[in-house]
TIDREN-515697 format. One record per atom (N, C-alpha, C): residue in three letters; x, y, z; residue number from 1. Coordinates in pm, 1 decimal. Layout:
<rs>
R   code          x          y          z   pos
R    Ala          X          Y          Z   NUM
...
</rs>
This chain:
<rs>
R   code          x          y          z   pos
R    Met     1910.5      878.5     -451.7     1
R    Met     1878.2      727.3     -576.3     1
R    Met     1853.3      635.8     -488.8     1
R    Lys     1926.4      552.0     -403.7     2
R    Lys     1920.7      424.3     -331.6     2
R    Lys     1772.5      479.0     -236.2     2
R    Asn     1748.1      599.1     -159.0     3
R    Asn     1586.6      621.5     -111.8     3
R    Asn     1527.9      642.1     -211.1     3
R    Phe     1531.3      692.3     -360.6     4
R    Phe     1401.4      672.7     -387.2     4
R    Phe     1398.1      513.9     -429.4     4
R    Leu     1505.9      464.3     -512.6     5
R    Leu     1454.7      320.5     -520.9     5
R    Leu     1423.1      247.2     -380.7     5
R    Lys     1426.2      262.9     -268.4     6
R    Lys     1349.1      168.8     -129.5     6
R    Lys     1262.2      201.9     -116.7     6
R    Glu     1203.6      371.6     -145.2     7
R    Glu     1068.2      415.8     -100.4     7
R    Glu     1016.3      359.9     -195.7     7
R    Ala     1013.1      369.3     -371.9     8
R    Ala      959.3      337.8     -473.7     8
R    Ala      877.8      192.3     -523.8     8
R    Phe      994.4      115.8     -463.7     9
R    Phe      968.0      -55.2     -506.0     9
R    Phe     1010.6     -140.3     -286.2     9
R    Ser      886.1      -66.7     -252.7    10
R    Ser      873.1     -122.2      -67.9    10
R    Ser      829.8     -234.6     -129.5    10
R    Gly      785.4     -333.4        6.5    11
R    Gly      726.3     -454.0      -73.7    11
R    Gly      653.3     -473.0      -45.6    11
R    Thr      558.1     -403.0      -18.1    12
R    Thr      381.3     -384.0        4.1    12
R    Thr      313.1     -347.2     -142.5    12
R    Glu      479.7     -226.8     -208.6    13
R    Glu      367.5     -183.9     -337.9    13
R    Glu      420.9     -301.5     -415.8    13
R    Leu      504.1     -405.0     -414.9    14
R    Leu      564.0     -489.9     -461.9    14
R    Leu      487.3     -562.6     -537.4    14
R    Val      391.3     -644.7     -368.7    15
R    Val      296.9     -747.0     -382.8    15
R    Val      172.5     -668.4     -438.4    15
R    Gly      160.0     -575.3     -464.7    16
R    Gly       47.5     -504.2     -549.9    16
R    Gly       45.7     -487.5     -628.4    16
R    Thr      188.7     -472.9     -718.9    17
R    Thr      198.8     -464.2     -786.0    17
R    Thr      132.5     -613.2     -867.8    17
R    Met      199.6     -669.3     -809.8    18
R    Met      193.2     -807.2     -914.5    18
R    Met       52.6     -908.4     -888.7    18
R    Asn      -15.8     -828.9     -744.4    19
R    Asn     -151.2     -884.3     -771.4    19
R    Asn     -232.8     -795.2     -906.3    19
R    Leu     -174.4     -641.3     -923.5    20
R    Leu     -215.1     -594.1     -987.7    20
R    Leu     -252.7     -614.2    -1128.0    20
R    Ile      -95.0     -735.3    -1227.7    21
R    Ile      -71.0     -789.5    -1320.7    21
R    Ile     -207.9     -933.6    -1299.3    21
R    Ala     -186.4     -971.9    -1198.7    22
R    Ala     -210.8    -1113.6    -1196.3    22
R    Ala     -337.7    -1081.7    -1172.4    22
R    Gly     -468.3    -1016.4    -1144.3    23
R    Gly     -567.4     -994.6    -1162.4    23
R    Gly     -589.6     -957.6    -1325.7    23
R    Ile     -534.6     -888.3    -1383.6    24
R    Ile     -532.4     -840.3    -1507.7    24
R    Ile     -568.2     -958.3    -1613.2    24
R    Ile     -443.8    -1055.8    -1562.6    25
R    Ile     -421.3    -1118.3    -1645.9    25
R    Ile     -546.8    -1317.1    -1586.0    25
R    Met     -616.8    -1308.3    -1474.3    26
R    Met     -674.0    -1296.3    -1422.4    26
R    Met     -837.5    -1283.7    -1540.9    26
R    Ala     -878.7    -1205.3    -1527.0    27
R    Ala     -954.2    -1142.0    -1607.9    27
R    Ala     -976.8    -1123.7    -1750.4    27
R    Leu     -810.0    -1131.7    -1811.6    28
R    Leu     -885.3    -1162.8    -1926.5    28
R    Leu     -895.9    -1277.2    -2033.8    28
R    Leu     -819.8    -1385.6    -1908.3    29
R    Leu     -877.8    -1524.2    -1949.8    29
R    Leu    -1025.7    -1581.3    -1895.9    29
R    Trp    -1050.8    -1518.3    -1792.6    30
R    Trp    -1204.4    -1504.3    -1797.2    30
R    Trp    -1330.6    -1474.7    -1869.9    30
R    Ser    -1261.7    -1344.4    -1948.8    31
R    Ser    -1325.8    -1248.0    -1994.2    31
R    Ser    -1294.7    -1364.0    -2190.7    31
R    Tyr    -1248.3    -1387.6    -2205.2    32
R    Tyr    -1169.4    -1538.3    -2318.3    32
R    Tyr    -1229.7    -1643.9    -2352.7    32
R    Phe    -1223.6    -1736.7    -2184.5    33
R    Phe    -1355.6    -1836.0    -2157.7    33
R    Phe    -1478.2    -1794.5    -2137.4    33
R    Ala    -1539.4    -1681.4    -2144.7    34
R    Ala    -1723.9    -1669.4    -2081.8    34
R    Ala    -1839.6    -1767.4    -2120.5    34
R    Ser    -1764.4    -1774.2    -2201.0    35
R    Ser    -1861.7    -1909.3    -2239.7    35
R    Ser    -1802.3    -2064.1    -2174.3    35
R    Gln    -1729.0    -2121.8    -2129.3    36
R    Gln    -1751.7    -2227.1    -2050.1    36
R    Gln    -1787.9    -2211.1    -1882.0    36
R    Trp    -1852.2    -2277.8    -1816.5    37
R    Trp    -1954.5    -2281.7    -1708.0    37
R    Trp    -1787.6    -2336.4    -1584.6    37
R    Trp    -1622.7    -2304.9    -1653.4    38
R    Trp    -1511.3    -2345.1    -1493.9    38
R    Trp    -1456.2    -2215.3    -1454.6    38
R    Ser    -1489.1    -2154.6    -1619.8    39
R    Ser    -1413.6    -1979.4    -1635.3    39
R    Ser    -1470.6    -1888.6    -1470.2    39
R    Val    -1603.5    -1964.5    -1402.5    40
R    Val    -1602.1    -1834.6    -1331.4    40
R    Val    -1535.0    -1830.6    -1211.9    40
R    Ala    -1426.4    -1998.4    -1280.3    41
R    Ala    -1300.4    -1956.5    -1104.6    41
R    Ala    -1199.7    -1801.8    -1127.2    41
R    Phe    -1181.5    -1783.4    -1257.5    42
R    Phe    -1143.1    -1680.0    -1317.4    42
R    Phe    -1158.7    -1575.7    -1279.4    42
R    Gly    -1291.4    -1547.8    -1222.7    43
R    Gly    -1374.9    -1394.4    -1248.1    43
R    Gly    -1329.7    -1403.0    -1080.6    43
R    Phe    -1344.9    -1540.0    -1051.1    44
R    Phe    -1345.2    -1463.6     -876.7    44
R    Phe    -1154.6    -1435.2     -805.7    44
R    Leu    -1134.0    -1540.5     -909.9    45
R    Leu     -929.9    -1565.4     -896.5    45
R    Leu     -891.9    -1386.9     -900.6    45
R    Ala     -987.4    -1312.8    -1023.7    46
R    Ala     -926.1    -1174.9    -1046.5    46
R    Ala     -992.5    -1090.3     -986.2    46
R    Ala    -1123.2    -1064.1     -911.3    47
R    Ala    -1193.1    -1042.0     -794.7    47
R    Ala    -1083.1     -992.5     -738.4    47
R    Phe    -1064.6    -1109.0     -687.4    48
R    Phe     -935.7    -1114.2     -513.4    48
R    Phe     -816.2    -1058.4     -563.5    48
R    Phe     -772.1    -1053.5     -710.8    49
R    Phe     -611.0    -1045.1     -676.8    49
R    Phe     -587.3     -858.7     -742.0    49
R    Leu     -781.7     -792.6     -827.5    50
R    Leu     -735.2     -668.6     -838.0    50
R    Leu     -772.6     -577.0     -627.0    50
R    Ile     -890.0     -680.4     -585.9    51
R    Ile     -896.7     -632.8     -373.8    51
R    Ile     -716.8     -577.1     -336.0    51
R    Glu     -698.3     -712.9     -365.5    52
R    Glu     -560.2     -752.8     -321.5    52
R    Glu     -484.3     -703.8     -332.2    52
R    Ala     -457.2     -612.6     -436.0    53
R    Ala     -393.1     -466.1     -502.9    53
R    Ala     -388.0     -374.6     -473.1    53
R    Val     -553.3     -298.7     -479.0    54
R    Val     -616.6     -146.3     -414.8    54
R    Val     -587.4     -186.1     -265.8    54
R    Trp     -584.5     -300.5     -186.0    55
R    Trp     -575.1     -262.4      -65.5    55
R    Trp     -413.0     -219.1      -87.5    55
R    His     -346.3     -346.5      -97.4    56
R    His     -150.1     -293.5      -80.7    56
R    His      -71.3     -193.7     -116.3    56
R    Tyr     -192.2     -155.6     -230.8    57
R    Tyr     -164.4       22.1     -255.8    57
R    Tyr     -171.2      156.2     -202.0    57
R    Ile     -358.4      122.1     -145.2    58
R    Ile     -347.1      185.2       14.2    58
R    Ile     -305.7      158.3      125.5    58
R    Leu     -264.0       65.0      151.7    59
R    Leu     -133.2       -5.4      286.7    59
R    Leu      -24.5       86.9      271.3    59
R    Thr       48.1       91.0      132.3    60
R    Thr      158.5      158.2      136.6    60
R    Thr      120.7      314.1      147.6    60
R    Asp       45.6      334.5      105.6    61
R    Asp       59.7      532.8       90.0    61
R    Asp       87.2      553.0      250.4    61
R    Tyr      -75.7      431.1      351.9    62
R    Tyr      -44.6      502.5      446.1    62
R    Tyr       96.8      487.0      557.0    62
R    Leu      108.7      375.4      553.3    63
R    Leu      213.8      323.1      567.2    63
R    Leu      362.0      452.9      535.0    63
R    Arg      355.1      489.1      402.6    64
R    Arg      479.9      606.5      390.7    64
R    Arg      415.7      749.5      410.8    64
R    His      284.6      759.9      403.5    65
R    His      241.6      887.7      529.2    65
R    His      282.1      854.8      655.3    65
R    Ile      249.2      783.2      728.0    66
R    Ile      302.9      805.6      861.3    66
R    Ile      415.4      747.0      886.0    66
R    His      544.3      722.7      751.5    67
R    His      664.3      689.4      819.0    67
R    His      704.6      869.8      772.4    67
R    Lys      625.0      969.2      660.3    68
R    Lys      679.8     1071.3      690.1    68
R    Lys      666.3     1166.1      802.3    68
R    Asp      552.3     1149.1      875.9    69
R    Asp      512.7     1216.4      978.9    69
R    Asp      603.7     1196.0     1085.4    69
R    Arg      642.5     1067.1     1099.2    70
R    Arg      809.3     1059.4     1212.7    70
R    Arg      847.0     1142.1     1144.6    70
R    Gln      908.7     1129.6     1047.9    71
R    Gln     1060.3     1189.8     1025.9    71
R    Gln     1032.9     1392.2     1060.2    71
R    Gly      947.9     1440.5      988.0    72
R    Gly      939.5     1528.9     1076.6    72
R    Gly      919.5     1573.5     1197.4    72
R    Asn      910.0     1521.9     1244.5    73
R    Asn      800.3     1534.6     1386.3    73
R    Asn      953.2     1455.2     1534.5    73
R    Asp     1029.2     1568.8     1518.3    74
R    Asp     1154.3     1468.9     1598.9    74
R    Asp     1169.7     1509.5     1807.4    74
R    Asp     1098.9     1571.0     1787.9    75
R    Asp     1055.6     1623.1     1959.3    75
R    Asp     1024.1     1473.6     2031.3    75
R    Cys     1085.9     1448.7     2100.9    76
R    Cys     1065.1     1390.2     2191.9    76
R    Cys      944.8     1420.8     2320.7    76
R    Pro      861.8     1301.5     2300.0    77
R    Pro      719.5     1338.5     2384.3    77
R    Pro      693.4     1464.8     2497.3    77
R    Ser      854.5     1407.1     2597.2    78
R    Ser      858.4     1512.4     2739.9    78
R    Ser      910.1     1642.0     2631.6    78
R    Asp      939.6     1688.7     2559.9    79
R    Asp      959.7     1808.3     2541.5    79
R    Asp      872.7     1922.7     2504.6    79
R    Asn      794.8     1816.6     2486.6    80
R    Asn      636.8     1861.5     2446.6    80
R    Asn      557.4     1891.2     2514.4    80
R    Leu      566.5     1750.4     2633.6    81
R    Leu      483.9     1791.0     2756.7    81
R    Leu      510.9     1961.1     2805.3    81
R    Lys      721.4     2007.2     2865.2    82
R    Lys      771.9     2070.7     2920.7    82
R    Lys      703.5     2197.4     2838.5    82
R    Asn      718.6     2200.6     2687.6    83
R    Asn      642.8     2292.9     2619.0    83
R    Asn      498.2     2362.0     2652.4    83
R    Gln      457.8     2270.2     2700.4    84
R    Gln      297.0     2275.0     2739.5    84
R    Gln      278.3     2369.7     2822.9    84
R    Lys      336.2     2295.0     2981.9    85
R    Lys      362.5     2333.5     3084.5    85
R    Lys      410.5     2477.5     3038.2    85
R    Gly      418.7     2557.9     2949.2    86
R    Gly      513.2     2672.7     2903.8    86
R    Gly      706.3     2687.3     2972.3    86
R    Glu      752.2     2572.7     3032.9    87
R    Glu      852.2     2541.1     3030.9    87
R    Glu      922.3     2605.7     2899.2    87
R    Asp     1095.0     2625.9     2944.7    88
R    Asp     1156.9     2600.7     2834.7    88
R    Asp     1099.2     2757.6     2698.5    88
R    Arg     1028.4     2861.2     2726.3    89
R    Arg      988.6     2924.9     2616.2    89
R    Arg     1073.6     3011.1     2586.0    89
R    Ile     1060.9     3085.0     2402.5    90
R    Ile     1134.0     3201.5     2461.9    90
R    Ile     1054.4     3309.4     2415.7    90
</rs>
């Protein structure tokens, strides 16, 4: 359970979730005040936060994928070199 919580709530994913919530709120504010000229700021902020949220989710998935690859490959690079040369084969 502890590993699940650690993996599910990583720092980058948490920041991505906060950016997603902020982007949705900004988009709603922009649509509500669409007739006002200053509401364009909400639109730019909404686009920024939504793009940042997507970026953080992509980064989290990429880092999780890299971490799983490193856990599965416990061999030392020197062991791989020996196996390529034909030594220590069964």
